[in-house]
TIVO-449784 format. One record per residue (C-alpha): residue number from 1; residue in one letter; x, y, z. Coordinates in steps of 0.001 Angstrom, whole numbers. Layout:
% TIVO-449784
<num = NUM; residu = a; xx = X; yy = Y; zz = Z>
...
//
This chain:
% TIVO-449784
<num = 1; residu = m; xx = 52907; yy = 7263; zz = -22933>
<num = 2; residu = s; xx = 54721; yy = 7768; zz = -19875>
<num = 3; residu = a; xx = 53440; yy = 7831; zz = -16274>
<num = 4; residu = i; xx = 54175; yy = 11266; zz = -15063>
<num = 5; residu = d; xx = 56388; yy = 11334; zz = -11705>
<num = 6; residu = l; xx = 54170; yy = 13428; zz = -8749>
<num = 7; residu = s; xx = 57279; yy = 13349; zz = -6674>
<num = 8; residu = q; xx = 58576; yy = 16140; zz = -8435>
<num = 9; residu = l; xx = 55005; yy = 17603; zz = -7473>
<num = 10; residu = q; xx = 55313; yy = 17903; zz = -3576>
<num = 11; residu = g; xx = 56569; yy = 20258; zz = -1451>
<num = 12; residu = l; xx = 58436; yy = 19623; zz = 1771>
<num = 13; residu = d; xx = 57900; yy = 16740; zz = 3820>
<num = 14; residu = f; xx = 57275; yy = 17390; zz = 7458>
<num = 15; residu = d; xx = 60445; yy = 16873; zz = 8977>
<num = 16; residu = e; xx = 62374; yy = 18820; zz = 6068>
<num = 17; residu = i; xx = 60904; yy = 21697; zz = 7876>
<num = 18; residu = k; xx = 62420; yy = 23674; zz = 10812>
<num = 19; residu = l; xx = 61008; yy = 26787; zz = 13354>
<num = 20; residu = g; xx = 62341; yy = 29997; zz = 11662>
<num = 21; residu = q; xx = 62239; yy = 28436; zz = 8194>
<num = 22; residu = t; xx = 61168; yy = 31208; zz = 5996>
<num = 23; residu = a; xx = 59926; yy = 31888; zz = 2265>
<num = 24; residu = i; xx = 59395; yy = 34681; zz = 122>
<num = 25; residu = f; xx = 57017; yy = 35894; zz = -3117>
<num = 26; residu = g; xx = 57027; yy = 39346; zz = -4883>
<num = 27; residu = k; xx = 54289; yy = 40700; zz = -7370>
<num = 28; residu = t; xx = 53954; yy = 43698; zz = -8894>
<num = 29; residu = v; xx = 50316; yy = 44598; zz = -8700>
<num = 30; residu = t; xx = 49202; yy = 45710; zz = -12154>
<num = 31; residu = e; xx = 46176; yy = 46960; zz = -13227>
<num = 32; residu = a; xx = 45093; yy = 43877; zz = -15114>
<num = 33; residu = d; xx = 45740; yy = 41997; zz = -11731>
<num = 34; residu = i; xx = 42856; yy = 44377; zz = -10295>
<num = 35; residu = l; xx = 40632; yy = 44015; zz = -13286>
<num = 36; residu = t; xx = 40874; yy = 40139; zz = -13151>
<num = 37; residu = f; xx = 40637; yy = 39741; zz = -9428>
<num = 38; residu = a; xx = 37512; yy = 41394; zz = -9459>
<num = 39; residu = a; xx = 36047; yy = 39321; zz = -12503>
<num = 40; residu = v; xx = 37085; yy = 36190; zz = -10612>
<num = 41; residu = s; xx = 35793; yy = 37129; zz = -7485>
<num = 42; residu = g; xx = 33157; yy = 38915; zz = -8300>
<num = 43; residu = d; xx = 34255; yy = 41981; zz = -6201>
<num = 44; residu = t; xx = 33855; yy = 45092; zz = -8158>
<num = 45; residu = n; xx = 33654; yy = 47475; zz = -4923>
<num = 46; residu = p; xx = 34503; yy = 50681; zz = -6751>
<num = 47; residu = v; xx = 37312; yy = 51829; zz = -4469>
<num = 48; residu = h; xx = 39298; yy = 49309; zz = -6360>
<num = 49; residu = l; xx = 37650; yy = 49571; zz = -10123>
<num = 50; residu = n; xx = 36459; yy = 53516; zz = -10419>
<num = 51; residu = e; xx = 38752; yy = 56499; zz = -9830>
<num = 52; residu = e; xx = 36708; yy = 59547; zz = -9879>
<num = 53; residu = f; xx = 34216; yy = 57302; zz = -6991>
<num = 54; residu = v; xx = 37639; yy = 56861; zz = -4435>
<num = 55; residu = r; xx = 39168; yy = 60509; zz = -5513>
<num = 56; residu = p; xx = 37124; yy = 62178; zz = -2420>
<num = 57; residu = t; xx = 38116; yy = 58981; zz = -15>
<num = 58; residu = m; xx = 41121; yy = 58624; zz = 2438>
<num = 59; residu = f; xx = 42923; yy = 56662; zz = -130>
<num = 60; residu = k; xx = 43112; yy = 59473; zz = -2813>
<num = 61; residu = t; xx = 43807; yy = 56385; zz = -5920>
<num = 62; residu = r; xx = 42611; yy = 53552; zz = -6436>
<num = 63; residu = i; xx = 43581; yy = 50066; zz = -4281>
<num = 64; residu = a; xx = 44047; yy = 46901; zz = -5020>
<num = 65; residu = h; xx = 41741; yy = 44252; zz = -3283>
<num = 66; residu = g; xx = 43085; yy = 43431; zz = -333>
<num = 67; residu = m; xx = 42346; yy = 39485; zz = -664>
<num = 68; residu = l; xx = 44523; yy = 39857; zz = -3919>
<num = 69; residu = s; xx = 47555; yy = 40931; zz = -1990>
<num = 70; residu = a; xx = 46792; yy = 38076; zz = 734>
<num = 71; residu = s; xx = 46651; yy = 35705; zz = -1753>
<num = 72; residu = f; xx = 50416; yy = 35946; zz = -2637>
<num = 73; residu = i; xx = 50257; yy = 34607; zz = 1053>
<num = 74; residu = s; xx = 48438; yy = 31522; zz = -785>
<num = 75; residu = t; xx = 51396; yy = 31492; zz = -3274>
<num = 76; residu = v; xx = 54363; yy = 31016; zz = -827>
<num = 77; residu = i; xx = 52510; yy = 28436; zz = 1154>
<num = 78; residu = g; xx = 51572; yy = 26389; zz = -1823>
<num = 79; residu = t; xx = 54499; yy = 26811; zz = -3999>
<num = 80; residu = k; xx = 57601; yy = 27118; zz = -1585>
<num = 81; residu = l; xx = 56913; yy = 26723; zz = 1826>
<num = 82; residu = p; xx = 55908; yy = 23741; zz = 2520>
<num = 83; residu = g; xx = 54716; yy = 23888; zz = -862>
<num = 84; residu = p; xx = 52905; yy = 21503; zz = -3109>
<num = 85; residu = g; xx = 50689; yy = 19093; zz = -1541>
<num = 86; residu = c; xx = 50163; yy = 20892; zz = 1860>
<num = 87; residu = i; xx = 46452; yy = 21310; zz = 2755>
<num = 88; residu = y; xx = 45587; yy = 24981; zz = 4427>
<num = 89; residu = v; xx = 43799; yy = 25154; zz = 7222>
<num = 90; residu = s; xx = 43306; yy = 28473; zz = 8941>
<num = 91; residu = q; xx = 44328; yy = 31894; zz = 7794>
<num = 92; residu = s; xx = 44041; yy = 35260; zz = 10109>
<num = 93; residu = l; xx = 44819; yy = 38611; zz = 8317>
<num = 94; residu = r; xx = 44664; yy = 42121; zz = 9442>
<num = 95; residu = f; xx = 45264; yy = 44621; zz = 6328>
<num = 96; residu = k; xx = 46855; yy = 47449; zz = 7962>
<num = 97; residu = a; xx = 47938; yy = 50040; zz = 4354>
<num = 98; residu = p; xx = 46103; yy = 50016; zz = 912>
<num = 99; residu = v; xx = 47920; yy = 48794; zz = -2160>
<num = 100; residu = k; xx = 47886; yy = 50241; zz = -4958>
<num = 101; residu = i; xx = 48435; yy = 49847; zz = -8797>
<num = 102; residu = g; xx = 52450; yy = 49497; zz = -9534>
<num = 103; residu = d; xx = 53350; yy = 48724; zz = -5327>
<num = 104; residu = t; xx = 55541; yy = 45725; zz = -5328>
<num = 105; residu = v; xx = 54040; yy = 43513; zz = -2985>
<num = 106; residu = i; xx = 56608; yy = 40760; zz = -1095>
<num = 107; residu = a; xx = 54738; yy = 38361; zz = 906>
<num = 108; residu = r; xx = 56917; yy = 36619; zz = 3821>
<num = 109; residu = a; xx = 56232; yy = 32926; zz = 5863>
<num = 110; residu = e; xx = 57802; yy = 31839; zz = 8513>
<num = 111; residu = v; xx = 57572; yy = 28962; zz = 10405>
<num = 112; residu = t; xx = 56706; yy = 29502; zz = 14272>
<num = 113; residu = e; xx = 55178; yy = 26260; zz = 15608>
<num = 114; residu = l; xx = 55774; yy = 22713; zz = 14382>
<num = 115; residu = n; xx = 53009; yy = 20102; zz = 15462>
<num = 116; residu = p; xx = 54577; yy = 16618; zz = 14376>
<num = 117; residu = e; xx = 51895; yy = 14263; zz = 15903>
<num = 118; residu = k; xx = 49097; yy = 15984; zz = 13619>
<num = 119; residu = r; xx = 51975; yy = 17287; zz = 10885>
<num = 120; residu = r; xx = 50605; yy = 20833; zz = 11640>
<num = 121; residu = l; xx = 52620; yy = 23558; zz = 11215>
<num = 122; residu = k; xx = 51845; yy = 27785; zz = 12294>
<num = 123; residu = l; xx = 53402; yy = 30134; zz = 10218>
<num = 124; residu = k; xx = 53673; yy = 34212; zz = 10808>
<num = 125; residu = t; xx = 52171; yy = 35668; zz = 7380>
<num = 126; residu = t; xx = 53325; yy = 39007; zz = 6563>
<num = 127; residu = c; xx = 52692; yy = 41356; zz = 3443>
<num = 128; residu = h; xx = 55057; yy = 44346; zz = 2554>
<num = 129; residu = c; xx = 55353; yy = 47146; zz = 258>
<num = 130; residu = g; xx = 59178; yy = 48454; zz = 953>
<num = 131; residu = e; xx = 59215; yy = 48870; zz = 4878>
<num = 132; residu = t; xx = 55227; yy = 49074; zz = 5196>
<num = 133; residu = v; xx = 53396; yy = 46050; zz = 6429>
<num = 134; residu = v; xx = 50335; yy = 45936; zz = 4599>
<num = 135; residu = i; xx = 49383; yy = 42725; zz = 5944>
<num = 136; residu = d; xx = 49857; yy = 40435; zz = 8890>
<num = 137; residu = g; xx = 48432; yy = 36903; zz = 9804>
<num = 138; residu = e; xx = 48703; yy = 33408; zz = 10927>
<num = 139; residu = a; xx = 48248; yy = 30322; zz = 8792>
<num = 140; residu = e; xx = 48067; yy = 26854; zz = 9841>
<num = 141; residu = v; xx = 48831; yy = 24458; zz = 7557>
<num = 142; residu = f; xx = 48616; yy = 20878; zz = 7481>
<num = 143; residu = i; xx = 51385; yy = 18155; zz = 5560>
<num = 144; residu = p; xx = 50076; yy = 15017; zz = 4567>
<num = 145; residu = k; xx = 52023; yy = 11589; zz = 4541>
<num = 146; residu = r; xx = 53603; yy = 10897; zz = 1801>
<num = 147; residu = g; xx = 51767; yy = 8088; zz = -119>
//
């Protein structure tokens, strides 16, 4: 059995990242996504799962878990910018609008600050459905030295 080349699994190294660099990930939220997220997270709030419960509320129809949409930010960071091998240090989130079944969420990360001494970067993070910002926030990420 041959050895696996782990270098192909690594994302960008710190010196490959520039201010203003961006990456995105898009996903259309499905019924299955909401049910699976509820099962994995244990968040069975009826606003996500019960149409009868949510009908008289301000939402009128079921909404996706905010953290489901926020997880798409993690997808951008962990797979694209900076990518595999990076370590999430922090994430702030502001939930601004609901996401419903069938909505396509576009998660975006943009490099806003670089700290070469600590090998950390800050990213402006947003999620949009069309023109509507549904989540905004900021992430801090550490990029370990390659070994």
